[in-house]
N, C-alpha and C positions, 0 to 999 in steps of 0.2 A: 505494499500500499504506499509507503514512502516513495517508491520510485514513480508510481501512477501521480502520487501529489506533486512529485518533482515535476513531472511532465505537464502536469495540469496548469503547475505556476509559470513554467516557461511558456506555453499556450497563451495564457492570459496575458503576459508581461507582451509577448508579441503584438496581441490584438489591442490592448490598451495602452501601451506605450510604444508605437512603433520607432525605430530607429530610421533615420533618413535613408532613404534608398540610394545607394550611390550612383545609380544612373540619373535618378531626379534631380539629384541634388548637384551634379555636375552643371555648373555655367555653359550654357551653349557659347560656341565659338563664334567670336566676331571675325566677320570676312567683310572686305572692301571690294567693291567692283569697280577695278582701277581702270577697266576700258572706258567706264561711263563718267567719269571724272569730268567735269566741265568748270571753265572751260580750258581748253588744252594748250591755248596760248594767253600769256600775261599782256594786258596792256599797261604799258609802262607810265601812262599818261592819266588816266582814268582809274577810280577805283573797280576792283574785280570782284565780283560774286563768285565765290567759289563754291563748288557742290559735289559733295564724295558720298554717292549712294554706297550702303552696304546693307548687313543683315546681323541682328544682335548688336547693336552698338550701344555702348554704356559711357555716358559722358563721364563717369567717375573715373572711368578706368583708360582715358585716352588722352595722348598728349600729340598736338599738331604742331609742326613747324615748317616756316618758309624760310628758305634759305638759312637754316640752323637757328631761327631766332623763334620763340615759342610764339604761338597765336594765341594770346589771351583771352578774346573774347569769340567763343563759337558756339554755336547752337548744335545741340546733337538729338536726334530721334533715335527709336531703335533702327531705322532704315535709311539716314541721311546724316552726313554732318554738313553744316555750310557756315561761312563767314565771309566778310569783305577784307581783302587784300588791297592796300594801298602801297604802290611801289614807293620806298624812301628816295628823295632825290638824288642821295649818294648812289643809289642802285641802278638809276634809269639808264645806265651805259650797259648795264648785263645783258646777255642773251640767252641766258638761261636761269630758271628758279627752279628752285629743288625744293617740293612737297615731300615731306616724311610725316606718316601718323604712326604712333608707337602706343603701345599698353603701357601702364606703367611699369611692367617688368621689364622694360625695354625691347619685347617684341615687337620686329617691325610689320606692319600689317600694309603698309604701302611706302613707295620710295619712287619718286616721279620727277623727270625733268621735264618741267613745263617750258616752250619755247616763248617767243615774244612776237607782236603784233607788227 
C-alpha cells in the first residue's frame, strides 16, 4: 500500500502542480526576413524610414545598429522593427551603411550593407 500511495502522490503532484513543459516553455526563435528590409538604399539627404520584417521579434531582446551606432528609438512588434534613420552630416560622403540587428546575447540576426541613392 505504501508503494500505491507513493504512486498516487506522484500522479496528483503532476496533475495539480505540473512543471513547465520544456517544449512549451522554450522561447520562439526570432527571425528576420533580410530580403524584405526596406529601403535597400539610404538617402543621405533625407530621413529614412527603415522597416525590418521578422517573426517572434521581442523589443526587450533586440539591439539595432547603423554603422556601429546603437539606434536608440525603434518600434518593435512581433513581426516588424521600424525606425527613422537620418544620416549625420559627417557621414554623407559614405557609399555604404551597415545595418546590424543582434539579440542581447550578441547573436547576429542580420548584418546588411545598404547602398546609397
